[in-house]
C-alpha positions, 0 to 999 in steps of 0.5 A: 521379809526376804526373797521368796523361798529364802529367809534372812539366815539362808540368804546370808549363808548363801552369800557367805558360800559365794564369797568363800568360792570367790563368786563376789558378784553373786555374794553381793547380790545375796547380801543386797537382798538382805540389805533391801529389807534390813539396811542395818544387817551387820553380817550382810554389810560385812559381806558387801564390804569384802566383796567390794574390796575384791571387786576393786571398789575400794572407795565403796568398800570403805563407805561400807566399813564406815557404816559398819563401824557406826552401827557396831563400833566393837565389830572387829572384822570391820576394822580388819576389813578397813586394814585390808583395804588400806594395805591394798592401797599402800597406806601401811600406817592407816592399815596398821592402826585399823588392824590394831583396833581390830585386835582390840575388839577381837583378839582372835582375828588371825589375819589381823595379827599376820598382817601386822607382822608383815607391816612391822617387817617392812618397817624393820621392827623385828620384835614387834613382827615376832610378837604379832606372828606369835599371836597368830600362831597361838590362834592357829593352834587353838581348836577351830570350834573355840576360835568360832566361839570366840568370834561369836563372843566378841561379836556379841552373839552370846546365846550362840556362843554359849551353845557352841561352847557347851557343845564343845565341852561335852566332848572336852570337859577339861579343856581350860580355854573352853572353860575360860570362854564359857566363863566369859560368856557367863560374865557378859550375860550376868550369870556370875556364879557359873562363871565363878565356878568355872574359873575356880575349877579351871584353876584347880586343873591348871593352877599356874595358868595366869590368864585364868587367874586374871579372869578369876580376879575380874569375876570375883571383883564383879561379884563383890568378893573383894577380899578374895579378889585381893588374895588372888591378885596377891598370889600373882604379885608374889609370884613375880613382884617385878611384873608390871601387870601383876603390880597393876592388878594388885593395885586395882584390887587394893583400891577396891578394898580401900587401901589407897596407900598400897595402891598408889605405891604399886602404881609408882612401881609400875611407872618405874618400868613404864614411866609414860604408860597412860593407863597407869597414869590415869588409874593413879589419877583416879586413886588420887582423886578418890583420896582428895589429893586434887593437884596430884590427880590433875598432874597424873591425868595431864601426864597421861594425855601428854604421853598419848594425846588420844587417850580419852580417859585422861581428859575425861578424868580431868573433866570428871573432877567437876572443879577443873577448868581446861586450858586453851592449849588442852582444849585445842589438843582435844579438838585436834583429836576429835577432828582426826580419824585415829581415835578408838571408839571409846576414846572418842566418847571420852573426849566428846564428854570432856569437850562438852564440859570444857565448852560448858565452863566457857559458857559456849552452851550450844557447842557444849551441848553438841559434844554432850549429844555426840558422846551420848549418841556414840554410847547409845550405839553400844547400849542395849537399853530398852525403855519399854522393858524398864517401864515393864520391870518397874510396873511389875514391882507395883503389881507384885509388891502389894500390902498383902506381900508385906503382911504375909512376909512380916516378921521375917528377914535379918534384923540388923539395923546397920544399913542406910540406903541412899537411893534415887536417880544418879546426879540427884545429890546422893553423894552430898547426903552420903558425905553429910551422914558419913561425917557422923561418928556412928556412920561409915560411908562406903560406895555404890554397892551392887549387892542388892542388884546382884541378888535381884538378878539371881532371883530373876534369872536363876542359872540359865540366861533363857529362863523367864523372869522369876522376880519379883513374883518369887518374893511371895514364895521365899520362906523365913530362913531364905529371907533371913539368910539373904539379909545376913549375906548382905551384911557379911558381904559388905563388911569389907567396906566398913570402918567399924561404925555401927551403921553404914551407907549403901548409895547405889541409886538403882536400889529404888527399884528393889525397896520391896526386896530390901525391906523383906530381907532387912526390915530394919534398914533405913531408906533415904530417897535423894530427890532433885528437880526433874530437869536439873537431875535429868540433864545432869545425868545426860552430861555425865559419862558413867563408868558402867550401867545407867544406860538410860542416861544416854538419851533425853527421852529415855532419861525423862521416861526413867525419871517419870517411872521412878516417881511413880514407883516411889509413890507406890512404896510410900503407899505400901510401906508408909513411913519407911522412906525419908524423901530429901529434896536436894534444893531443900538441902541447899536452902537449909542445910542444918534443918535437913541434917536434923531431919535426917538424923532424927529419922535415923535415930541418931544425935546431932553432930556438928561434923555433919554441917562441916561435911566438906572438912571430912577426910574420907575416900569418895568414889563417885563423880561428885567426889570433888564437889562434896569436899567444897562448902555448899554452892548453888551454882549448878541448880539452874545450869540446865536452863542455858541448854533448854533450847535443846531439851524439848525431848526431855521436857516432853518425856517429863510432861506427866511427872509430878513436878511438885516437891514431896515432903 
């Protein structure tokens, strides 16, 4: 509801008009009208903060900015406004930090670049001033419609951004920046094929456009076209082998294709030029961790935060080793950063999760939970996760994937027996099962492949973000050639991750949502459901900061509901695809490793090998949070860890109340 005769958009339009005319009292009144009915309206809060600054109410303006930042942590104009306020108060250092943050969130904020140039001049930093003003001039030279598209894009208004960008391209069909922006919008909407096509076309028009090629590499990586991404990154590297950005890109794409020796060599070249670069040091740590070079990984992470004490990813890299224990000095340094106000939003998230782990190791469980909870709260603000929508999606699988579907589509799909899908919930022991099975001579371990999720997304949405969902209903309409081609595409697109064994593992946990699709396109695939006791599994997910996805883990109620929905859907698959899925209970593996190894290999039709028992001696790259743990012999230390936190876990217990708690054989 709004004032009589005006809806929210009209009120905001009126408020902006008043603000641009300098009628700040009138603008405040219009913004206040919106806020009375929607206290979290970002645009109204921004107008309020600007007006408060111009009216001389600096303290109130800062309060409005803090609320804005808490509600929308990536809203660049909030940080820009903070910079203007601090600059007006004579606090150049705080202003500079705010302007920098603003440009990280939205690189098209011309005023923030100009203001940085002014501050750098006053500080006698001529080179930095020229660079900042150069960025401002670049924005000034960009067509105004594209600047407006950029603002919509960086503020998350993707549908409006897409409409405006397409409108501009209708009259400027070969404008490279517009093509690049539309590709970025498509990427954020998950329409990766369109983004791929746009950037490929843009490169044909301007093959020397470096930013377009960098964007193209990132899209190719998202589409799991790793060999093509590697090729594109090598083109940049060969163009200028001494360029640190090109070296870093080539290193990252080499990691994606499993060439860790080359990646590490390239990171070393970057560090010759930028010896204290925390981003490169942390990336190097990730690569060393994946290769099992624990001590070297630790030192690389430590060097990163020694260089930049506020670089949270480095602390979390150490925490995510699982086996590392922070020193008292490192704990004090993290606390100092957490209590200050200079951390970026993402760095604060990383440090909260790292502090949760540090206090967990010290058995200070209440303090530990406080940091885990804070980190999850910060993540939830960034998340668009909707538990009701997820429940509806999983219920749709139950409704559509009936015995009639599998009877109708029987005998179709690609007959390759190569894939072994290990799925379930994250932190349920899937990495342990993968390490055990990948220790067999006939099985390659790979990583959490997103190919099935990408296929489901394509089936769901087609090419337009606004389409109604076509999936899973479309499974009834696919013909034999389509199903066969989808299965063959999966085999071919994942081949780059294999080492030549006849079978390979895809351990993307979320694939449990799409077992129907998997069995239609790959009827001979094997599927293992990694199951763990609900409280232990869910709490372990809650205290894990995932690189991407798994947004259901950032709330105790959400993760409990997700587990409950997962159990229900797996029961459905057991009914409509009897015998297709082998359930392996994590606690059973801990209690009887050899028995469970025999059971899994029998299901897979493979002979027993002692290497599966001695899995911790297997040398291979492991690209998950549990990589260090699975290089150790079996231990039960974390089985009941959740019990130390149970006074905080009532929302999780309530959400799990109706879940079948008993183990299923």
